[in-house]
BAVO-775803 format. One record per residue (C-alpha): x, y, z; residue in one letter. Coordinates in steps of 0.25 Angstrom, whole numbers, plus 5000, padded with zeros to 4 digits. Example, Ala and Ser with C-alpha at 12.3 -4.5 7.8 and 13.67 -1.06 7.14 Angstrom:
REM BAVO-775803
@east->5049	north->4982	up->5031	residuo->A
@east->5055	north->4996	up->5029	residuo->S
END
This chain:
REM BAVO-775803
@east->5000	north->5000	up->5000	residuo->M
@east->5005	north->5014	up->4996	residuo->I
@east->5004	north->5025	up->5006	residuo->V
@east->5005	north->5039	up->5001	residuo->F
@east->5009	north->5051	up->5008	residuo->E
@east->4997	north->5060	up->5011	residuo->K
@east->4998	north->5073	up->5002	residuo->P
@east->4995	north->5086	up->5008	residuo->E
@east->4983	north->5089	up->4999	residuo->F
@east->4976	north->5076	up->5002	residuo->L
@east->4971	north->5079	up->5016	residuo->N
@east->4957	north->5072	up->5014	residuo->E
@east->4956	north->5057	up->5016	residuo->S
@east->4945	north->5057	up->5004	residuo->T
@east->4956	north->5062	up->4994	residuo->E
@east->4965	north->5051	up->4999	residuo->R
@east->4954	north->5041	up->4997	residuo->T
@east->4952	north->5046	up->4983	residuo->E
@east->4966	north->5044	up->4980	residuo->L
@east->4967	north->5030	up->4985	residuo->I
@east->4954	north->5027	up->4977	residuo->E
@east->4960	north->5033	up->4965	residuo->Q
@east->4973	north->5025	up->4966	residuo->L
@east->4964	north->5012	up->4968	residuo->L
@east->4956	north->5016	up->4956	residuo->D
@east->4969	north->5018	up->4948	residuo->I
@east->4974	north->5004	up->4952	residuo->G
@east->4961	north->4997	up->4948	residuo->A
@east->4962	north->5004	up->4935	residuo->A
@east->4976	north->5000	up->4932	residuo->L
@east->4973	north->4986	up->4935	residuo->S
@east->4961	north->4985	up->4926	residuo->S
@east->4967	north->4992	up->4914	residuo->T
@east->4972	north->4983	up->4903	residuo->Q
@east->4976	north->4992	up->4891	residuo->D
@east->4990	north->4997	up->4893	residuo->L
@east->4988	north->5011	up->4887	residuo->R
@east->4975	north->5012	up->4895	residuo->E
@east->4983	north->5008	up->4908	residuo->L
@east->4994	north->5018	up->4905	residuo->L
@east->4984	north->5030	up->4903	residuo->N
@east->4977	north->5026	up->4916	residuo->L
@east->4990	north->5026	up->4924	residuo->I
@east->4993	north->5040	up->4918	residuo->L
@east->4980	north->5046	up->4920	residuo->S
@east->4978	north->5041	up->4934	residuo->K
@east->4992	north->5046	up->4938	residuo->S
@east->4989	north->5060	up->4932	residuo->R
@east->4976	north->5060	up->4939	residuo->E
@east->4982	north->5057	up->4953	residuo->I
@east->4993	north->5068	up->4951	residuo->T
@east->4985	north->5078	up->4943	residuo->S
@east->4995	north->5077	up->4931	residuo->S
@east->4992	north->5084	up->4918	residuo->D
@east->5000	north->5074	up->4910	residuo->A
@east->5008	north->5061	up->4910	residuo->G
@east->5013	north->5049	up->4902	residuo->S
@east->5017	north->5035	up->4904	residuo->V
@east->5029	north->5028	up->4899	residuo->Y
@east->5031	north->5013	up->4898	residuo->L
@east->5045	north->5006	up->4898	residuo->V
@east->5048	north->4998	up->4886	residuo->D
@east->5059	north->4988	up->4886	residuo->N
@east->5055	north->4980	up->4874	residuo->T
@east->5068	north->4982	up->4865	residuo->D
@east->5078	north->4982	up->4876	residuo->N
@east->5078	north->4998	up->4875	residuo->T
@east->5070	north->5003	up->4886	residuo->P
@east->5060	north->5014	up->4882	residuo->K
@east->5049	north->5022	up->4887	residuo->L
@east->5036	north->5021	up->4880	residuo->L
@east->5027	north->5033	up->4881	residuo->F
@east->5014	north->5026	up->4882	residuo->K
@east->5003	north->5036	up->4887	residuo->V
@east->5002	north->5051	up->4890	residuo->A
@east->4991	north->5060	up->4895	residuo->Q
@east->4990	north->5076	up->4896	residuo->N
@east->4978	north->5082	up->4903	residuo->G
@east->4980	north->5096	up->4898	residuo->S
@east->4981	north->5091	up->4884	residuo->Q
@east->4972	north->5078	up->4883	residuo->P
@east->4971	north->5078	up->4868	residuo->S
@east->4986	north->5075	up->4866	residuo->L
@east->4989	north->5061	up->4861	residuo->S
@east->5002	north->5053	up->4864	residuo->F
@east->5009	north->5042	up->4856	residuo->N
@east->5017	north->5031	up->4862	residuo->E
@east->5032	north->5032	up->4860	residuo->F
@east->5045	north->5027	up->4866	residuo->A
@east->5056	north->5035	up->4873	residuo->I
@east->5070	north->5030	up->4877	residuo->P
@east->5070	north->5026	up->4892	residuo->M
@east->5081	north->5036	up->4897	residuo->T
@east->5084	north->5044	up->4909	residuo->R
@east->5082	north->5057	up->4900	residuo->Q
@east->5067	north->5057	up->4900	residuo->S
@east->5058	north->5058	up->4913	residuo->L
@east->5051	north->5045	up->4910	residuo->A
@east->5064	north->5038	up->4906	residuo->G
@east->5071	north->5042	up->4919	residuo->Y
@east->5060	north->5037	up->4927	residuo->V
@east->5059	north->5024	up->4920	residuo->A
@east->5074	north->5021	up->4921	residuo->M
@east->5075	north->5025	up->4935	residuo->T
@east->5062	north->5022	up->4942	residuo->G
@east->5062	north->5035	up->4948	residuo->E
@east->5051	north->5045	up->4948	residuo->S
@east->5052	north->5060	up->4943	residuo->L
@east->5044	north->5071	up->4949	residuo->N
@east->5047	north->5084	up->4942	residuo->L
@east->5041	north->5097	up->4946	residuo->L
@east->5045	north->5103	up->4932	residuo->D
@east->5050	north->5094	up->4921	residuo->A
@east->5056	north->5106	up->4914	residuo->Y
@east->5064	north->5109	up->4926	residuo->D
@east->5072	north->5097	up->4930	residuo->L
@east->5083	north->5096	up->4940	residuo->P
@east->5097	north->5096	up->4935	residuo->E
@east->5104	north->5083	up->4932	residuo->G
@east->5092	north->5075	up->4930	residuo->V
@east->5093	north->5066	up->4918	residuo->P
@east->5079	north->5067	up->4913	residuo->Y
@east->5072	north->5078	up->4906	residuo->R
@east->5058	north->5081	up->4901	residuo->L
@east->5055	north->5080	up->4886	residuo->D
@east->5049	north->5093	up->4884	residuo->T
@east->5045	north->5090	up->4869	residuo->S
@east->5032	north->5085	up->4873	residuo->F
@east->5028	north->5098	up->4880	residuo->D
@east->5032	north->5106	up->4868	residuo->R
@east->5024	north->5097	up->4859	residuo->D
@east->5011	north->5099	up->4867	residuo->I
@east->5013	north->5112	up->4873	residuo->S
@east->5014	north->5107	up->4887	residuo->Y
@east->5022	north->5109	up->4899	residuo->R
@east->5027	north->5098	up->4908	residuo->T
@east->5030	north->5102	up->4922	residuo->R
@east->5028	north->5092	up->4934	residuo->S
@east->5032	north->5078	up->4930	residuo->V
@east->5031	north->5065	up->4938	residuo->M
@east->5037	north->5053	up->4931	residuo->V
@east->5035	north->5039	up->4938	residuo->L
@east->5040	north->5025	up->4935	residuo->P
@east->5030	north->5014	up->4934	residuo->M
@east->5037	north->5002	up->4940	residuo->E
@east->5032	north->4987	up->4940	residuo->N
@east->5032	north->4978	up->4952	residuo->R
@east->5047	north->4974	up->4948	residuo->A
@east->5051	north->4989	up->4949	residuo->G
@east->5053	north->4990	up->4935	residuo->D
@east->5049	north->5003	up->4928	residuo->T
@east->5039	north->5000	up->4917	residuo->I
@east->5034	north->5014	up->4914	residuo->G
@east->5034	north->5029	up->4918	residuo->V
@east->5022	north->5038	up->4922	residuo->I
@east->5025	north->5053	up->4919	residuo->Q
@east->5015	north->5063	up->4925	residuo->L
@east->5016	north->5077	up->4921	residuo->I
@east->5011	north->5091	up->4927	residuo->N
@east->5004	north->5088	up->4940	residuo->R
@east->4993	north->5099	up->4939	residuo->K
@east->4989	north->5108	up->4951	residuo->I
@east->4974	north->5106	up->4947	residuo->R
@east->4970	north->5093	up->4940	residuo->S
@east->4961	north->5100	up->4930	residuo->D
@east->4972	north->5110	up->4925	residuo->A
@east->4975	north->5110	up->4910	residuo->V
@east->4990	north->5113	up->4908	residuo->L
@east->4997	north->5121	up->4897	residuo->T
@east->5012	north->5124	up->4895	residuo->D
@east->5008	north->5137	up->4901	residuo->K
@east->5002	north->5134	up->4914	residuo->N
@east->5009	north->5121	up->4918	residuo->T
@east->5018	north->5127	up->4928	residuo->L
@east->5007	north->5133	up->4936	residuo->E
@east->4997	north->5121	up->4935	residuo->L
@east->5007	north->5110	up->4939	residuo->T
@east->5014	north->5105	up->4951	residuo->Q
@east->5024	north->5095	up->4955	residuo->A
@east->5020	north->5080	up->4958	residuo->Y
@east->5020	north->5077	up->4973	residuo->S
@east->5027	north->5065	up->4979	residuo->K
@east->5014	north->5060	up->4983	residuo->W
@east->5009	north->5060	up->4969	residuo->E
@east->5022	north->5053	up->4965	residuo->E
@east->5020	north->5042	up->4975	residuo->R
@east->5006	north->5040	up->4970	residuo->I
@east->5009	north->5040	up->4955	residuo->V
@east->5021	north->5031	up->4958	residuo->R
@east->5012	north->5021	up->4965	residuo->S
@east->5002	north->5022	up->4953	residuo->L
@east->5014	north->5020	up->4943	residuo->A
@east->5018	north->5007	up->4950	residuo->S
@east->5004	north->5002	up->4949	residuo->Q
@east->5003	north->5006	up->4935	residuo->A
@east->5016	north->4999	up->4932	residuo->A
@east->5010	north->4986	up->4937	residuo->I
@east->4997	north->4988	up->4928	residuo->S
@east->5006	north->4991	up->4916	residuo->I
@east->5014	north->4979	up->4919	residuo->E
@east->5002	north->4971	up->4920	residuo->R
@east->4997	north->4976	up->4907	residuo->N
@east->5010	north->4973	up->4900	residuo->Q
@east->5010	north->4959	up->4906	residuo->L
@east->4996	north->4958	up->4900	residuo->Q
@east->5001	north->4963	up->4887	residuo->D
@east->5013	north->4953	up->4888	residuo->S
@east->5003	north->4942	up->4890	residuo->I
@east->4995	north->4946	up->4878	residuo->E
@east->5008	north->4946	up->4870	residuo->Q
@east->5012	north->4933	up->4875	residuo->L
@east->4998	north->4927	up->4871	residuo->F
@east->4999	north->4934	up->4858	residuo->E
@east->5013	north->4928	up->4855	residuo->G
@east->5009	north->4914	up->4860	residuo->F
@east->4996	north->4914	up->4851	residuo->V
@east->5004	north->4919	up->4839	residuo->R
@east->5015	north->4909	up->4841	residuo->A
@east->5004	north->4898	up->4842	residuo->S
@east->4998	north->4902	up->4829	residuo->V
@east->5012	north->4901	up->4823	residuo->Q
@east->5013	north->4887	up->4828	residuo->V
@east->4999	north->4883	up->4822	residuo->I
@east->5003	north->4889	up->4809	residuo->E
@east->5017	north->4882	up->4809	residuo->A
@east->5009	north->4869	up->4812	residuo->R
@east->4999	north->4871	up->4801	residuo->D
@east->5004	north->4881	up->4790	residuo->P
@east->4992	north->4878	up->4782	residuo->C
@east->4983	north->4887	up->4791	residuo->T
@east->4993	north->4898	up->4793	residuo->S
@east->4986	north->4911	up->4797	residuo->G
@east->4973	north->4903	up->4801	residuo->H
@east->4974	north->4906	up->4815	residuo->S
@east->4976	north->4921	up->4813	residuo->E
@east->4965	north->4922	up->4803	residuo->R
@east->4955	north->4915	up->4812	residuo->V
@east->4959	north->4924	up->4824	residuo->A
@east->4957	north->4937	up->4815	residuo->A
@east->4943	north->4932	up->4810	residuo->L
@east->4939	north->4928	up->4824	residuo->T
@east->4943	north->4941	up->4830	residuo->V
@east->4936	north->4949	up->4819	residuo->R
@east->4924	north->4941	up->4821	residuo->L
@east->4924	north->4943	up->4836	residuo->T
@east->4925	north->4958	up->4834	residuo->E
@east->4913	north->4957	up->4825	residuo->E
@east->4905	north->4950	up->4835	residuo->V
@east->4908	north->4961	up->4845	residuo->N
@east->4900	north->4971	up->4837	residuo->V
@east->4888	north->4962	up->4834	residuo->V
@east->4876	north->4969	up->4840	residuo->S
@east->4865	north->4960	up->4835	residuo->T
@east->4862	north->4945	up->4834	residuo->G
@east->4868	north->4933	up->4842	residuo->P
@east->4882	north->4939	up->4842	residuo->L
@east->4878	north->4952	up->4849	residuo->R
@east->4880	north->4947	up->4863	residuo->S
@east->4895	north->4943	up->4860	residuo->L
@east->4906	north->4952	up->4863	residuo->Y
@east->4921	north->4949	up->4864	residuo->F
@east->4931	north->4958	up->4872	residuo->S
@east->4945	north->4961	up->4866	residuo->D
@east->4951	north->4950	up->4875	residuo->R
@east->4940	north->4940	up->4871	residuo->Q
@east->4944	north->4943	up->4856	residuo->I
@east->4958	north->4941	up->4860	residuo->Q
@east->4955	north->4928	up->4866	residuo->E
@east->4947	north->4924	up->4854	residuo->L
@east->4959	north->4928	up->4845	residuo->R
@east->4969	north->4920	up->4852	residuo->Y
@east->4959	north->4908	up->4851	residuo->A
@east->4958	north->4910	up->4836	residuo->A
@east->4973	north->4911	up->4835	residuo->L
@east->4975	north->4898	up->4842	residuo->L
@east->4963	north->4890	up->4838	residuo->H
@east->4971	north->4881	up->4830	residuo->D
@east->4984	north->4879	up->4839	residuo->F
@east->4980	north->4865	up->4842	residuo->G
@east->4984	north->4861	up->4827	residuo->K
@east->4998	north->4860	up->4833	residuo->V
@east->4993	north->4847	up->4839	residuo->G
@east->4988	north->4841	up->4826	residuo->V
@east->4997	north->4832	up->4818	residuo->P
@east->5004	north->4841	up->4808	residuo->E
@east->5001	north->4831	up->4796	residuo->A
@east->4986	north->4832	up->4799	residuo->I
@east->4987	north->4847	up->4801	residuo->L
@east->4994	north->4850	up->4788	residuo->T
@east->4987	north->4839	up->4780	residuo->K
@east->4983	north->4845	up->4766	residuo->Q
@east->4977	north->4833	up->4759	residuo->K
@east->4970	north->4820	up->4763	residuo->K
@east->4983	north->4812	up->4762	residuo->L
@east->4996	north->4817	up->4769	residuo->Y
@east->5007	north->4820	up->4760	residuo->K
@east->5015	north->4809	up->4765	residuo->E
@east->5004	north->4799	up->4762	residuo->Q
@east->5002	north->4804	up->4748	residuo->L
@east->5017	north->4802	up->4746	residuo->D
@east->5016	north->4788	up->4750	residuo->V
@east->5004	north->4785	up->4741	residuo->I
@east->5011	north->4792	up->4730	residuo->R
@east->5023	north->4782	up->4732	residuo->H
@east->5013	north->4770	up->4732	residuo->R
@east->5007	north->4775	up->4719	residuo->F
@east->5021	north->4776	up->4713	residuo->A
@east->5024	north->4762	up->4718	residuo->L
@east->5010	north->4757	up->4712	residuo->A
@east->5014	north->4763	up->4699	residuo->H
@east->5027	north->4757	up->4698	residuo->R
@east->5022	north->4744	up->4702	residuo->T
@east->5012	north->4744	up->4691	residuo->L
@east->5023	north->4747	up->4681	residuo->E
@east->5032	north->4736	up->4687	residuo->M
@east->5021	north->4726	up->4687	residuo->E
@east->5018	north->4729	up->4672	residuo->C
@east->5033	north->4728	up->4669	residuo->A
@east->5034	north->4715	up->4676	residuo->Q
@east->5021	north->4710	up->4668	residuo->S
@east->5028	north->4714	up->4655	residuo->K
@east->5041	north->4707	up->4658	residuo->F
@east->5034	north->4694	up->4663	residuo->Q
@east->5026	north->4695	up->4650	residuo->H
@east->5038	north->4696	up->4641	residuo->L
@east->5045	north->4685	up->4648	residuo->L
@east->5034	north->4676	up->4646	residuo->E
@east->5033	north->4679	up->4631	residuo->H
@east->5047	north->4682	up->4627	residuo->S
@east->5047	north->4671	up->4616	residuo->S
@east->5035	north->4677	up->4609	residuo->Y
@east->5038	north->4681	up->4595	residuo->R
@east->5028	north->4690	up->4588	residuo->H
@east->5028	north->4687	up->4573	residuo->Q
@east->5016	north->4693	up->4566	residuo->D
@east->5017	north->4708	up->4567	residuo->K
@east->5002	north->4710	up->4565	residuo->D
@east->4999	north->4700	up->4577	residuo->Q
@east->4997	north->4707	up->4591	residuo->K
@east->5007	north->4703	up->4601	residuo->C
@east->4999	north->4698	up->4613	residuo->P
@east->5011	north->4700	up->4623	residuo->Y
@east->5013	north->4714	up->4619	residuo->C
@east->4998	north->4716	up->4621	residuo->E
@east->5000	north->4711	up->4635	residuo->H
@east->5011	north->4721	up->4638	residuo->I
@east->5002	north->4732	up->4633	residuo->K
@east->4992	north->4728	up->4642	residuo->Q
@east->5001	north->4728	up->4654	residuo->L
@east->5005	north->4742	up->4650	residuo->D
@east->4990	north->4746	up->4649	residuo->G
@east->4988	north->4740	up->4663	residuo->E
@east->5000	north->4748	up->4668	residuo->L
@east->4995	north->4761	up->4663	residuo->S
@east->4981	north->4758	up->4668	residuo->S
@east->4987	north->4755	up->4682	residuo->G
@east->4996	north->4768	up->4682	residuo->I
@east->4984	north->4776	up->4677	residuo->N
@east->4975	north->4771	up->4689	residuo->K
@east->4986	north->4775	up->4699	residuo->L
@east->4987	north->4789	up->4693	residuo->A
@east->4972	north->4790	up->4694	residuo->R
@east->4972	north->4785	up->4708	residuo->Y
@east->4983	north->4795	up->4712	residuo->W
@east->4975	north->4806	up->4706	residuo->N
@east->4963	north->4802	up->4714	residuo->V
@east->4971	north->4801	up->4726	residuo->L
@east->4977	north->4815	up->4724	residuo->L
@east->4963	north->4820	up->4722	residuo->E
@east->4957	north->4813	up->4734	residuo->A
@east->4969	north->4819	up->4743	residuo->N
@east->4964	north->4833	up->4741	residuo->E
@east->4956	north->4838	up->4753	residuo->P
@east->4943	north->4841	up->4746	residuo->H
@east->4930	north->4834	up->4746	residuo->I
@east->4931	north->4820	up->4739	residuo->L
@east->4922	north->4817	up->4728	residuo->A
@east->4916	north->4803	up->4725	residuo->E
@east->4925	north->4800	up->4713	residuo->E
@east->4938	north->4801	up->4720	residuo->P
@east->4932	north->4793	up->4732	residuo->L
@east->4929	north->4781	up->4723	residuo->S
@east->4943	north->4782	up->4716	residuo->Q
@east->4949	north->4782	up->4730	residuo->L
@east->4941	north->4769	up->4734	residuo->R
@east->4947	north->4763	up->4721	residuo->E
@east->4961	north->4768	up->4725	residuo->L
@east->4960	north->4762	up->4739	residuo->S
@east->4959	north->4748	up->4732	residuo->E
@east->4971	north->4750	up->4724	residuo->Y
@east->4984	north->4742	up->4728	residuo->S
@east->4998	north->4741	up->4724	residuo->Y
@east->5011	north->4733	up->4727	residuo->K
@east->5021	north->4739	up->4736	residuo->D
@east->5036	north->4737	up->4735	residuo->I
@east->5034	north->4724	up->4743	residuo->N
@east->5024	north->4719	up->4733	residuo->G
@east->5013	north->4720	up->4744	residuo->E
@east->4999	north->4725	up->4739	residuo->I
@east->4996	north->4738	up->4746	residuo->K
@east->4984	north->4749	up->4744	residuo->P
@east->4989	north->4760	up->4735	residuo->L
@east->4982	north->4770	up->4745	residuo->V
@east->4980	north->4765	up->4759	residuo->T
@east->4966	north->4765	up->4766	residuo->P
@east->4970	north->4776	up->4775	residuo->E
@east->4975	north->4784	up->4763	residuo->E
@east->4962	north->4782	up->4756	residuo->I
@east->4954	north->4786	up->4768	residuo->A
@east->4961	north->4799	up->4768	residuo->Q
@east->4959	north->4801	up->4754	residuo->L
@east->4944	north->4798	up->4755	residuo->M
@east->4942	north->4810	up->4766	residuo->I
@east->4930	north->4816	up->4760	residuo->P
@east->4933	north->4830	up->4763	residuo->R
@east->4946	north->4837	up->4768	residuo->G
@east->4959	north->4831	up->4770	residuo->N
@east->4958	north->4825	up->4785	residuo->L
@east->4954	north->4811	up->4790	residuo->T
@east->4945	north->4811	up->4802	residuo->P
@east->4957	north->4808	up->4811	residuo->D
@east->4965	north->4820	up->4805	residuo->E
@east->4953	north->4829	up->4806	residuo->R
@east->4952	north->4825	up->4821	residuo->L
@east->4966	north->4828	up->4823	residuo->A
@east->4964	north->4842	up->4816	residuo->I
@east->4952	north->4845	up->4825	residuo->E
@east->4960	north->4841	up->4837	residuo->S
@east->4968	north->4855	up->4835	residuo->H
@east->4956	north->4862	up->4842	residuo->V
@east->4958	north->4853	up->4855	residuo->T
@east->4973	north->4855	up->4854	residuo->H
@east->4971	north->4870	up->4853	residuo->T
@east->4962	north->4870	up->4866	residuo->Y
@east->4972	north->4861	up->4874	residuo->Q
@east->4983	north->4870	up->4870	residuo->F
@east->4976	north->4883	up->4873	residuo->L
@east->4970	north->4879	up->4886	residuo->K
@east->4984	north->4877	up->4892	residuo->R
@east->4988	north->4892	up->4889	residuo->I
@east->4985	north->4901	up->4902	residuo->P
@east->4977	north->4911	up->4894	residuo->W
@east->4973	north->4924	up->4902	residuo->T
@east->4959	north->4925	up->4907	residuo->K
@east->4954	north->4933	up->4895	residuo->D
@east->4960	north->4923	up->4885	residuo->L
@east->4956	north->4910	up->4893	residuo->K
@east->4945	north->4906	up->4882	residuo->D
@east->4956	north->4905	up->4871	residuo->V
@east->4956	north->4889	up->4872	residuo->P
@east->4941	north->4888	up->4872	residuo->H
@east->4939	north->4897	up->4860	residuo->I
@east->4949	north->4890	up->4852	residuo->A
@east->4943	north->4876	up->4856	residuo->Y
@east->4930	north->4879	up->4850	residuo->G
@east->4934	north->4885	up->4836	residuo->H
@east->4930	north->4872	up->4829	residuo->H
@east->4917	north->4869	up->4836	residuo->E
@east->4904	north->4870	up->4828	residuo->K
@east->4891	north->4876	up->4833	residuo->L
@east->4884	north->4863	up->4830	residuo->D
@east->4894	north->4854	up->4838	residuo->G
@east->4901	north->4849	up->4825	residuo->S
@east->4914	north->4855	up->4828	residuo->G
@east->4926	north->4850	up->4836	residuo->Y
@east->4932	north->4847	up->4845	residuo->P
@east->4921	north->4847	up->4855	residuo->R
@east->4908	north->4848	up->4847	residuo->G
@east->4904	north->4861	up->4854	residuo->L
@east->4890	north->4867	up->4850	residuo->K
@east->4885	north->4882	up->4849	residuo->N
@east->4888	north->4889	up->4862	residuo->I
@east->4898	north->4879	up->4867	residuo->E
@east->4907	north->4885	up->4857	residuo->I
@east->4913	north->4898	up->4862	residuo->P
@east->4909	north->4909	up->4853	residuo->I
@east->4923	north->4913	up->4851	residuo->Q
@east->4926	north->4900	up->4845	residuo->A
@east->4914	north->4901	up->4836	residuo->Q
@east->4919	north->4915	up->4831	residuo->I
@east->4933	north->4908	up->4829	residuo->M
@east->4927	north->4897	up->4821	residuo->A
@east->4921	north->4907	up->4811	residuo->I
@east->4935	north->4912	up->4808	residuo->G
@east->4942	north->4899	up->4808	residuo->D
@east->4932	north->4893	up->4798	residuo->I
@east->4932	north->4905	up->4789	residuo->Y
@east->4948	north->4905	up->4789	residuo->D
@east->4948	north->4890	up->4787	residuo->A
@east->4939	north->4891	up->4775	residuo->L
@east->4946	north->4903	up->4768	residuo->T
@east->4960	north->4901	up->4771	residuo->A
@east->4968	north->4899	up->4759	residuo->G
@east->4980	north->4892	up->4765	residuo->D
@east->4975	north->4878	up->4767	residuo->R
@east->4982	north->4868	up->4758	residuo->P
@east->4970	north->4859	up->4759	residuo->Y
@east->4959	north->4868	up->4754	residuo->K
@east->4957	north->4882	up->4747	residuo->R
@east->4953	north->4894	up->4755	residuo->G
@east->4938	north->4897	up->4752	residuo->L
@east->4933	north->4911	up->4748	residuo->P
@east->4927	north->4919	up->4759	residuo->T
@east->4912	north->4918	up->4754	residuo->E
@east->4914	north->4902	up->4753	residuo->V
@east->4919	north->4901	up->4767	residuo->A
@east->4908	north->4910	up->4772	residuo->L
@east->4898	north->4901	up->4765	residuo->K
@east->4904	north->4888	up->4771	residuo->I
@east->4904	north->4895	up->4785	residuo->M
@east->4889	north->4899	up->4783	residuo->R
@east->4886	north->4885	up->4781	residuo->Q
@east->4893	north->4881	up->4794	residuo->E
@east->4885	north->4892	up->4801	residuo->A
@east->4872	north->4886	up->4795	residuo->A
@east->4876	north->4873	up->4800	residuo->Q
@east->4878	north->4878	up->4814	residuo->N
@east->4893	north->4876	up->4814	residuo->K
@east->4897	north->4890	up->4816	residuo->I
@east->4890	north->4903	up->4821	residuo->S
@east->4882	north->4909	up->4810	residuo->A
@east->4881	north->4922	up->4818	residuo->E
@east->4897	north->4923	up->4819	residuo->L
@east->4898	north->4919	up->4804	residuo->L
@east->4888	north->4929	up->4800	residuo->E
@east->4896	north->4940	up->4807	residuo->L
@east->4909	north->4935	up->4801	residuo->F
@east->4903	north->4936	up->4787	residuo->E
@east->4895	north->4949	up->4789	residuo->Y
@east->4907	north->4956	up->4795	residuo->R
@east->4917	north->4950	up->4786	residuo->R
@east->4926	north->4946	up->4797	residuo->V
@east->4934	north->4937	up->4787	residuo->F
@east->4939	north->4951	up->4781	residuo->S
@east->4949	north->4951	up->4793	residuo->V
@east->4957	north->4941	up->4785	residuo->L
@east->4959	north->4951	up->4774	residuo->G
@east->4955	north->4942	up->4763	residuo->H
@east->4950	north->4948	up->4750	residuo->N
@east->4936	north->4944	up->4754	residuo->L
@east->4929	north->4954	up->4744	residuo->E
@east->4935	north->4947	up->4732	residuo->I
@east->4932	north->4933	up->4738	residuo->E
@east->4918	north->4937	up->4741	residuo->L
@east->4916	north->4942	up->4727	residuo->E
@east->4922	north->4930	up->4720	residuo->E
@east->4914	north->4920	up->4729	residuo->S
@east->4901	north->4928	up->4725	residuo->A
END
């Protein structure tokens, strides 16, 4: 508890009580203010109010580049309230008043800054006074020290007025100002210490924010490194999600009118959107980057089998010819008009070889067509069934299927490029994301990041995954994110397994989803009506004209 000496002019207990209450109010205000500029302005205004100071400024110490500087953060002038001040940096040296206090930790209480004692290292920069036609006289400069005793900033109060309502000019300052008392110095120094703690808390909060931001950015980089095919997806979904949330905030009619998200809730949703696919790090890379129905390694193996089957046909044909020649080596054809039955047999063998090679070529083309991740038509399906029955001799002479049953099953995937098991592995990324995010000690206002990300693949009718949630069971933030996620998945042009769709086609598909109660019709309508997708900067006008 700080005990102040009783000033001569405070003779009544009511005035002392008012001062104590004022200091308590200042402490409460400092504790509740989150914005740094607002906090610094509050510190300065309250310090001026207690001391009847006409003007003042606040500097913060900056050590970011190993060259200590003072950042001129805020300034106030009661006699010239319309003045605006820009932030700038000055070297932290003993030559300036603020620099001297910041470096020494000492207070300065000057009766007249224009008339300084001999031998002091500091001086007043009078250029400010000249620029605004002002006269600085009494000055009190105090360090703001944190709990470790380090100076993190400086409060500079200027011109303690005889009357708090006096308006100072460069002509009347000498007669309307007075020196700061020791009592005021003690009070403001105490207030400066409290302010330093509030500033340090604010800076710590900023550091935590920067830490989270850096962590999220690094996590997104990990996702994209693991799945280059979807590079930029997380940032695009975050941009769409934030923009749609901002649009929800201004809705005044309909089912969405009761929804409102604070800046912190929007930040929470942004983090969830940026990290919604982080669980992909737990999905096998081969499945994650799979582009066609067969893996490249599988296709290479099958290609070698086709080559071996081709060579086997040629070898068997050559062997049949050789055997035929051995058996009929004594034959002599005399009549040139008579057909050679043995030559005819050789031609027949050549025809059979050509037919077999053509069949292999046709099967290979069918296989390549079926390997593409599009909807499989009936004709390729029937040809695949025929191919599944084709066999060849391997290098050991054993009869083997040219394409294994497992490979045929992959090729016969009716839509897309994933088997049911592979699709389950991909879908597991949502659970992996949740398990990862819930281990992070999120701050109180970011605590729902894991739950929001957990619900971005749920559907209103319960057909989503991984939990099959329905309607209100799905967080509204996750429903908002789902709109952005689906839109980007449909329109992105960086997927090797599919082409990006024009905006109008994507919106048509999403309308169908909404009609089937898969996604929120109200959110989609707002997304489309307010052209939220324009946040991605696509040339949407051209797209919409072309699709029309």
